[in-house]
N, C-alpha and C positions, 0 to 999 in steps of 0.2 A: 504493500500500500504506500502511495506517495505521501511525503511528509505533510503536504498541504491538506490532503484528504484526512490523514490521521489527526491533524489539528482540529478539523471540523468535527470529527467524532468526539474528541475529548472535550471540545467546547460544548457539544450537545449533552454529553454525560454530566459535565459540570453544571450546566444550566438546569438539568433535571434535579441534581442534588441540591442546588440553590433553592429551588421552589419547595422541595420537600423539607429542608431544614428550617426555612423561615416560616413554614406553616404548621410545624409541630410534629414532624416525623422523628422516630427514634433513629439513633446513629446506625444501627445494623441495617435498617431498611434503606437509608441513604446510600451506604456503601454497596449493598447488594444491587440496588437499582443502577447505580453508576457502572458497576462492573458488568452487569447484564447488558447494558446498552453498548459499552465499549467492546465487549467480547463478541457480540453479534456482528458488529461491523468490522471485525477482524483486527482490532487494536488490542493485542494481548499484553503488550509491554507496558501498558499504563499502570500507574500506581496512584491510589487515592488514599488520602489520610483525612478523616473527618473528625472535627471537634464539635462541641455543642454550639459554637457560633462561628465556624470557619471551615473551609475546604481547601486542601492542598492537592493539586493535580500535577503530576509529573510523568514523563515518558522517556524512553531511551532515545527517541527521535530529537530530544532537546526541548520539547514542549514543557512549559512550567507555568502554573497559574496559582495564585494565592488570593482567596476571597474572604473578606469578613462579612458574615451573614447574621445580623441581629434577628432575634425572634420577634416577629411582628404581631403575633397573636394566632391562636389556633384556628385554622381553616381546614378541617380534616377532609372535606370533600375534595380539595385540591390534592391532598396526599393520596386519596383513593384514585383520582384520575391519573396522576403521574404513575402510580403503581400499575394501573391497567395499561397505560401507554407503553411501559417497559415490557409488559407481557406481549403486546401487539408487535413491538419491535422484535422480540425474541422469536415470534412466530413468522417473521418475514413479511409483515403487512405494511411496513412504512419505509420510505426512503429517508435519508438524513434530513433533507429539506422538509418533507412532510412532517417528520417528527418534531422538527424545530417549530413549525407553524402551530402544531397542536400544543406544544409546551407554552408558546406565547399565549394561545387562547386560554389555556388552563390558568396561567398566571393572572390573566385579566378577567377571570370568572367573577361574576358578581357574588358577593357574600349575602347573608340574610339582611344586611343593612342595619343601621343604628336602631331603628324602631323595632325591627324584628328581634335584635339582641336585647333591647330594653324589655320587651314582652317576655323573652326567654328568661331573663334575670328575675322578673317579677314572679313568673310561674314557678321557677326553680326555688326561689326564696320561700314562697308559700308552702310548696310541697315539703321542703326540708325542715321548715318550722314544725310541721306536723310530725315528721319522722323523729325529730328530737324531743317530742313530747308536748308541743303546743296545741291549743284548741283552735276552733274555727275563727274566733276574733283575733287571736294571735297571728294566725295565718293571713288574715286579711290585712293586718298591719304590716306584716312582712312582705306581702305582695306589693303594697304601695311603696314601702321603703326600698325594696329590691328594684322597682322600676325607677325611682328617683336616684338611687345610687348609680345605676348603670347609665342613666342619662348624664349624670355628673361625670362619669368615667369617659363616655363617648365625646362629650362636647367641651369638657374642661381639662381634666387631668391628662388623658391620653395625648391630645395634641399640644399641650402647653407645659407639662411638668415631667420630671423624671419618674421612673417607676417607683422609687422609694417614696418620694413626696406624694405621688398619686395614691399609693396604697394606704399611707398614713391618713391622708385627707379623706379618702373614701371610707375607711373604717370609722373615722371620727364622725363623718356625716351620718352614716347608717346608725351608729350608736345614739347620736343626738336625736335623730328622728324617732327612733324607738322610745327613747325616754319621754319625748314630747307626747307621742301617742299614748303612752302608758299613763301619763299624768292627766291627760284629757279623758281617760277612761276607755280608750279605744285599744283593747287588748288587756289580757289578764296577767300573763306570765312574761315579764320583761326579759328574763334570761333567754327563753326560747325564741322570743321575737327577734332579739339581737343576733342569736346564733343563726337563725334562718336567713336574716338579712345580710350577714357577713359572708355566707357561703359563696356567692358569686366571685368574691375576691380570692378564694382559695386557689392556689396555683396547681390545678389538677394536671395540666399537661407536663410541666417540668417534673412534677412529683412522680407521675406514672412512668414517663419516659426515662427518668433517672433510674427507677427500679428496673425497667426492662434493659437498660444499658448495662447495669450491674449484672443482671442475669446472663447477658451475652458476653460477660467478662471484659467489657469496655469500662474499666474502673475509673479512668480519668474523666470521661464524659459523664458517667453516672454520678460520680461524686460532685462534679461541677453543677449538674442540673439539680441535684438534691440540695446543694448549698444555696442555689438560687431560690428554690422553694422555701428553704428555711428562712432566708432573708425576707421573703414576702410574709411568712407567718409572723416574724418579729415585727414587721411594719404594721400589720393588722393589730397585733397586741399593743403596740405603742399608741395607735389611734384610740383604742378602747380605754387604755389607762389614762391618757390625757383627757379624754372626754369626761370620764367619771371624776377625775381630780378637779377639773374646772367646775363641774356641776357641784361638787362638794364645797368649793370656795363660794360659789354664788348662793347656795342654799344654806350654808352654815354647818352642814353635816353630810356624811356620805350616805347616798341612797342605799337602802337595804334591798338586796336581791337575794331571794331564798335559794340556796343550793339544793339541787336534786329534789324539787317539790313533787315529783311524780308526774306521770303523763295524764292527759285528759282521758277520761274513761271512754268517751265516744270515739275519739280519733285513735285510741290505742288498739282498737280491734283490728284483726288481721285484714279484713276487706278494706278498711279505711287506710291502713298502713300500706297495703299493696297499691291502692289508688294514688296515695301521696308519693310513693316511690316512683311509680310509673310517670306521673305528671312532672315531678321534680326532675327526674333523669332526662325526660324529653326536653324540658326547659333548658337544661345545660347542654344537651345535644345541639340545640339552636345556638347557644353561646359559642360552642366549639366548632361551629361550621360544618356539622355533619349533614350529609345530603338528606333532603326531605324523605326520600324513599327508605331511609334507614333509621328515621327517628323512632318509629315504633319498636324496631328490633333492638336498638340501643336501650330504649326504655324497659323492654321486657328483661334484658340482661340485668339492669340495675334492680328491677323489681324482684327477680328470682334470687339475686344475691342478698338483698335486704330481708326477704322472707326467710331465707335459709339462716341468716344471722339471728333473727327473732326466734326461730324454732330452737336453734342450738342454745341460745342464751336463756330462753324461758323454760325449756323442757329438758335440758341436760345439765350435768354438773360442770360443763366446760368453762363457764365464766366468760367475761368479756373478751379476754385476749385470745383464747383458743377458739371461741366462736367466730372472732374476726378472721383468724387464720383460715378456718374452714370455709367461711363465706367468700373470702378473697380468692381461695383456690377455685371455688365453684364459678365465680365470675370470670376468672381467667380461662377456665375450661370452656365455658359458654362462649367467650369472646373468640377463642381459637376455632371452635366448631362453627360459629357464625361466620368467621372469615372464609371458611371453605364453602359454606352453604350459599352465602350472598356475594362471594367473590369480591371481598373488600378487606383492607388491612384490619387485623385484629384490634389495633389501637383504637379504631373508630368505636368499637363496642366496649373496650376495656376502660378507657378514660371516663366516659360518662357513667359506666356501670359500677365503677369502684367508688364513686362519689358518696353514696349513702353511708359508707363506713369511715370516711375521712373524719378525724376527731375535731370537728369544728366546735363541739360543745366544750371539750377540754381546753381549747385555745381561749374561748371566751372566759371560762371560769378561772383559768390561770391569770388572765389579765385583770379580771375584776378583783380577785383576791390580792393581787399586787397593789392595785389602786386603793384598796381598803385596808392595807397593812396587815392582812391575814396571811403571813408568809408561810405558815405551816400548811394551811389549806392550799396555797398557791403551789407549793412543792408537791403536794399530793395530786392535784389536778394535772400539773405538768408531767409528773411521773406516769400517770395514767395515760396521758396523751402520747407520750413516747412509747409506751408499751403497745398501744393500739397501732401507732405508726409502724413499729417494727413488725407487728403481726401482719399488717397489710403487705409490707415488703417481703416477709418470709413466704406468705401465701402465694404472691405473684411469682416470686423466683422459683418456688417448688414446681409450679406448673410450666412456667416459661422455659425451664431447662429440659423439658421432655421433648423427644424427637417429634418433628412435624407429622410423621406418618401415623401417630396415635390419634390425630385429629382430622385426618383426611377421610372424606366420604366419597366413595365411588370414584376415586382417582382425582378429585378436584385439588387444586393447589391453594396453599395459604398465601 
């Protein structure tokens, strides 16, 4: 192959990797896709090195390219489209120029838009408020707060501030709105209202992809992404602490929020929990840019995982930690099977599906106890959150490490 033609192939592979990385793909998928494209067009001497925010492409022909690729926000539909394009290339259906045109079209695909994401945030916040024990009025308050929070993210913090400032300001806004609603009598359980409202800020993509990168033995990228997720968690906590501290200065005393007040007897039933998990997971599927035709499937994945957790927790002696491990394993199994059934990356189902188990409640209670100088309770809540987080990590890694053939149905590919 001529050097100029090889350069076109490597540019094409690098372009595909760029789109994947900036839209929330895991490192292994980026590398696999780039290698598949280059290999099909006969460029076997290429070498790709992918980090969480950059791609290094080199070849024996002298081609070399280094790109810095910041994460712009999850648009998992684009990840699925690039994944399918690489399959079409491997099947010999596209020339280099045709593949380039399709990649450009994929990169320019319209997302759900700001208003669609605002609605997704509102629905997700309401659903997860119920999952964490809130009643119908609490969910209504979380719905409004989730919508206002994401409008603030879309129109203020995302275009005008850094991620750190944006997450602190966003969590402070959500906490403030919930406190106002609670004082007006709109909502009963302040803690669950805030927990549900903060969930849209939880870094589900770097958190889940970091775990998958670790499972694929890409320790540098995995550790980097998990550190990024940890920074977001800390920023959310700072916003909550600052809000409660300022409120205590204005009111003359710290507002009392009751820890673990129990769940609403109506919304705690299995049918209502299933509905809340389904609606909430679909809401976050919209936020993460999942294709409409896969919203229901992603929602079912999250619902089955949450119901499994409830069964293990309520009716077995496993406790919170081991129930989380079992549920995380089930969600990962369903995600990998769904990948084969619906011919889409497993990430599309795993990221929204794992959300019901993310310890958003522990994050809030740790922050509140720090603000109210209850450091012993803060340590207990923080330790519980760490255990749940490690349980999710362990559950995903256990299943992610299994060979793909265990999840293939009738010869379909993941």
